C-alpha positions as CSV (number, residue, x, y, z in Angstrom):
1,M,70.0,95.0,111.9
2,G,66.4,96.9,113.2
3,R,63.7,96.5,110.6
4,G,64.0,100.7,109.4
5,L,67.7,100.0,109.1
6,R,66.5,96.9,106.5
7,A,64.5,99.6,105.0
8,L,67.1,101.7,104.0
9,H,68.7,98.7,101.9
10,D,65.3,98.7,99.8
11,V,65.5,102.6,98.5
12,R,66.1,104.5,95.4
13,F,67.8,107.9,95.0
14,V,66.2,110.8,93.1
15,D,69.3,113.7,92.9
16,L,67.4,116.9,93.3
17,S,70.3,119.4,92.7
18,I,72.1,121.1,90.2
19,P,75.6,121.6,89.5
20,L,78.0,123.6,90.8
21,S,79.2,125.0,87.0
22,G,80.6,128.3,85.7
23,A,78.0,127.2,82.8
24,I,74.8,128.1,85.1
25,A,73.5,131.7,84.9
26,E,74.3,133.2,88.2
27,P,75.2,136.9,89.0
28,D,78.8,136.1,89.9
29,P,79.2,132.6,88.2
30,P,81.3,129.4,90.1
31,Q,85.2,130.5,89.4
32,I,86.6,126.6,89.1
33,D,90.2,125.5,88.2
34,Y,90.8,122.3,87.6
35,V,93.8,121.2,88.1
36,D,94.6,117.9,86.2
37,H,97.0,115.0,87.5
38,A,100.2,116.2,85.8
39,R,100.1,119.9,86.6
40,A,99.3,118.0,90.3
41,G,102.3,116.1,90.1
42,I,104.4,119.4,89.5
43,E,102.3,121.4,92.1
44,L,102.8,118.9,94.6
45,A,106.2,118.2,94.3
46,Q,106.8,121.8,94.9
47,I,105.0,121.6,97.7
48,A,107.1,118.7,99.3
49,T,110.3,120.5,98.0
50,R,109.3,123.3,100.4
51,L,108.3,120.6,103.4
52,S,111.7,119.3,103.3
53,A,113.0,122.7,103.5
54,A,110.7,123.9,106.5
55,A,112.1,120.0,108.3
56,A,115.3,120.5,107.4
57,A,117.9,120.9,110.3
58,P,119.8,124.3,110.5
59,G,122.7,124.1,107.8
60,Q,121.1,121.2,106.0
61,K,121.0,120.9,102.8
62,S,117.4,119.9,101.7
63,P,116.6,117.6,98.4
64,T,114.5,119.1,95.7
65,I,111.7,116.6,95.1
66,T,110.4,116.7,90.9
67,K,107.2,115.3,89.6
68,E,109.5,112.3,89.3
69,A,108.8,111.1,92.9
70,F,105.1,109.9,91.9
71,R,103.8,106.9,90.0
72,D,103.8,108.2,86.5
73,E,104.7,111.3,87.2
74,L,101.3,112.2,88.0
75,G,99.7,113.8,91.1
76,L,96.5,114.6,92.7
77,A,93.3,116.1,90.7
78,N,92.1,118.7,92.5
79,E,89.9,121.8,92.0
80,N,89.8,125.5,93.5
81,L,86.6,127.0,93.3
82,H,86.1,131.1,93.6
83,L,81.7,131.1,94.8
84,D,79.3,132.5,96.9
85,S,77.0,130.3,99.1
86,H,74.3,131.0,96.7
87,A,75.6,129.1,94.1
88,G,74.3,126.0,92.8
89,T,71.4,124.0,95.0
90,H,71.7,125.8,98.4
91,M,70.1,126.5,101.5
92,D,68.9,129.8,103.0
93,A,69.2,130.4,106.6
94,P,67.6,132.7,108.7
95,W,70.4,134.6,109.1
96,H,70.0,135.8,104.9
97,F,66.9,137.4,105.7
98,G,67.5,139.2,108.3
99,P,69.7,139.9,111.7
100,L,66.4,138.8,113.3
101,S,63.7,136.6,113.1
102,E,61.1,135.9,115.7
103,N,62.7,138.7,117.5
104,L,65.9,136.6,118.2
105,P,69.2,136.6,117.0
106,A,68.8,134.6,113.6
107,K,70.2,131.4,113.1
108,T,72.9,130.9,110.4
109,I,73.3,127.7,108.6
110,D,75.8,126.2,110.8
111,Q,73.1,126.9,113.7
112,I,70.6,125.3,112.0
113,P,69.0,122.0,113.0
114,L,69.7,118.9,111.4
115,D,66.6,117.0,112.0
116,W,64.6,120.3,109.9
117,C,67.2,118.5,106.7
118,F,65.3,115.1,106.8
119,G,61.8,114.3,106.6
120,P,58.7,113.4,104.9
121,G,58.8,115.1,102.0
122,V,55.7,116.5,100.0
123,L,55.7,117.6,96.1
124,L,52.9,120.4,95.1
125,D,52.9,120.7,91.1
126,L,52.8,123.8,90.2
127,R,54.0,124.0,86.4
128,H,50.3,125.7,85.5
129,K,52.1,129.1,86.9
130,L,53.2,130.8,84.3
131,P,57.5,132.5,85.0
132,G,57.3,135.9,87.0
133,E,53.7,135.2,88.9
134,T,53.3,135.0,92.7
135,I,52.4,131.6,94.1
136,T,49.8,132.2,96.2
137,P,48.1,129.9,99.7
138,E,45.3,129.1,96.9
139,D,47.3,127.6,94.6
140,L,49.2,125.5,97.6
141,S,45.9,124.3,99.0
142,D,44.5,123.6,95.7
143,A,47.6,121.2,94.9
144,L,47.2,119.6,98.0
145,E,43.5,118.8,97.6
146,A,44.5,117.2,94.3
147,I,46.8,114.9,96.2
148,S,44.1,114.8,98.9
149,Y,46.9,115.5,101.5
150,Q,47.3,117.4,105.0
151,L,50.4,118.7,105.8
152,N,52.1,117.9,108.9
153,P,54.9,119.6,110.8
154,K,58.2,118.9,109.6
155,D,57.5,118.2,106.3
156,I,59.7,119.3,103.6
157,V,57.6,121.1,100.7
158,L,58.9,120.9,97.3
159,L,56.9,123.6,94.5
160,M,58.1,122.3,91.2
161,T,57.4,124.8,88.6
162,G,59.4,123.3,85.7
163,A,61.9,126.3,85.7
164,D,64.7,123.7,86.3
165,K,64.7,122.5,82.9
166,H,66.0,126.0,81.8
167,V,69.0,126.0,84.2
168,R,71.0,126.2,81.5
169,Q,69.2,128.3,79.3
170,S,69.9,132.2,79.8
171,D,66.5,133.0,80.7
172,Y,66.8,130.9,84.3
173,F,67.0,133.8,85.9
174,S,63.2,134.8,85.1
175,A,61.5,131.3,84.4
176,H,59.7,130.4,87.4
177,P,56.9,131.6,89.7
178,G,57.9,132.6,93.1
179,M,56.3,132.6,96.4
180,G,54.7,135.4,98.2
181,R,54.6,136.3,101.5
182,E,51.3,135.2,102.4
183,A,51.7,131.9,100.5
184,T,55.0,131.6,102.8
185,L,53.3,132.4,106.0
186,W,50.5,129.8,105.1
187,L,52.8,126.8,105.3
188,L,55.1,128.3,108.4
189,D,51.5,127.9,109.9
190,Q,51.3,124.5,109.4
191,G,54.8,123.9,111.2
192,V,56.7,123.2,107.7
193,K,60.1,124.8,108.3
194,V,61.8,123.9,105.1
195,I,60.5,124.6,101.9
196,G,62.5,124.3,98.3
197,I,61.4,125.3,94.9
198,D,63.3,124.2,91.6
199,G,63.6,128.1,90.1
200,W,66.3,130.1,90.6
201,G,64.7,132.2,93.5
202,F,62.5,131.4,96.2
203,D,60.5,135.2,95.3
204,R,59.2,135.7,91.7
205,P,62.0,137.0,89.3
206,A,64.0,139.9,90.1
207,G,62.6,141.7,86.9
208,A,58.9,141.2,88.3
209,M,59.6,142.3,92.3
210,L,61.4,145.4,90.8
211,R,59.0,146.2,88.2
212,E,55.9,146.3,91.0
213,Y,57.9,148.4,93.1
214,L,58.7,151.2,91.0
215,R,55.0,151.2,89.9
216,S,53.6,151.1,93.3
217,G,56.9,152.4,95.6
218,D,55.9,149.6,98.1
219,S,58.7,148.2,99.7
220,A,56.4,144.8,100.1
221,A,56.8,144.1,96.6
222,L,60.6,143.4,97.2
223,L,61.6,139.6,98.7
224,P,58.4,139.0,100.2
225,A,59.1,135.3,100.8
226,H,62.2,136.6,102.2
227,M,61.4,138.7,104.0
228,A,58.8,136.9,105.8
229,G,61.7,134.5,107.4
230,R,62.5,138.0,109.7
231,D,59.1,137.3,111.1
232,R,58.8,133.5,110.8
233,E,61.9,131.3,111.6
234,Y,62.0,129.0,108.3
235,C,64.7,128.0,105.7
236,H,64.3,127.8,102.0
237,I,65.7,125.5,99.3
238,E,66.6,127.6,96.0
239,K,67.9,126.0,92.8
240,M,66.5,122.6,92.8
241,A,66.2,120.1,90.3
242,N,64.5,116.8,88.7
243,L,61.5,117.2,91.5
244,D,59.5,115.4,88.1
245,Q,61.4,112.3,88.7
246,I,60.0,111.6,92.0
247,P,57.0,109.3,91.5
248,F,54.2,110.2,93.5
249,P,53.6,113.5,95.5
250,T,54.2,111.4,99.0
251,G,55.6,108.6,100.6
252,F,59.0,109.5,100.4
253,W,62.0,111.2,101.8
254,V,64.5,114.3,101.1
255,S,67.9,114.7,103.0
256,C,69.1,118.4,102.2
257,F,71.8,118.8,104.9
258,P,73.8,122.0,104.2
259,I,77.1,122.3,104.5
260,K,78.3,123.8,107.5
261,I,80.2,127.6,106.5
262,E,80.9,129.2,110.0
263,R,78.3,132.3,110.4
264,G,77.5,131.8,106.5
265,S,74.2,132.9,105.2
266,A,73.4,130.0,103.7
267,G,75.4,126.5,102.7
268,W,75.3,124.3,99.3
269,I,73.6,121.3,99.6
270,R,73.0,117.7,97.9
271,A,69.3,117.5,98.0
272,V,68.0,114.2,97.2
273,A,64.5,111.9,97.8
274,L,64.5,108.7,99.1
275,I,62.0,106.6,97.2
276,P,60.5,103.1,98.4
277,G,62.3,100.3,96.8
278,D,58.7,99.4,95.5
279,A,58.0,101.9,93.9
């Protein structure tokens, strides 16, 4: 086994994701139908009976299969989900931002290069920013100066606002500061392709943006960080969690591969930080 592979045995993992749950504030909360083992036994027996009937020769009577066919009369637990691709911790693809990115057809989530989704992590502490405020290039520059780090291409930048602590509270929608267009472009100019935030959204809360738009009439007030993706190709991750459990701002890796939804605007991820075992 190579030296690099041996090193993987020594890492520990920090879960950076929130669960898919109907109890978490969402405009369209996930609906999860939990099928327990007893109900599954009945449903599996019904499915087996239909399959048996379909396989029977013409005129042949097929048996009725009951739950007693299964050990302890119990089937296999299952969940039926109805949810959108932006529920829970997820990655937005360039297609989410608009049909074109950099004047080319925007990538859907199944077209995202996999090497964007695994790379060195950089944790920027922005917990001093208040809910509804705009994160600026100066905020990012100051956060990098505080950790004496210069960004490299393909770094995965994680923005810690502390908003994940509100994930099961009614103010989760509005508990975060948000990225501005200028701050987003500032990171992309340095070769960053994936940016994550622990708030409900990447931009400022909807109420804050709407108030600015109604006051100014300027459409640039609405979703400026998302709209930056029409001009510069990138992905961002929303609804991350536990960034405060990463023990240092650099020197760790991030895994954030999205579920491969064909032609999808986003995909759910189980975001994980890989921490060296001696940390």
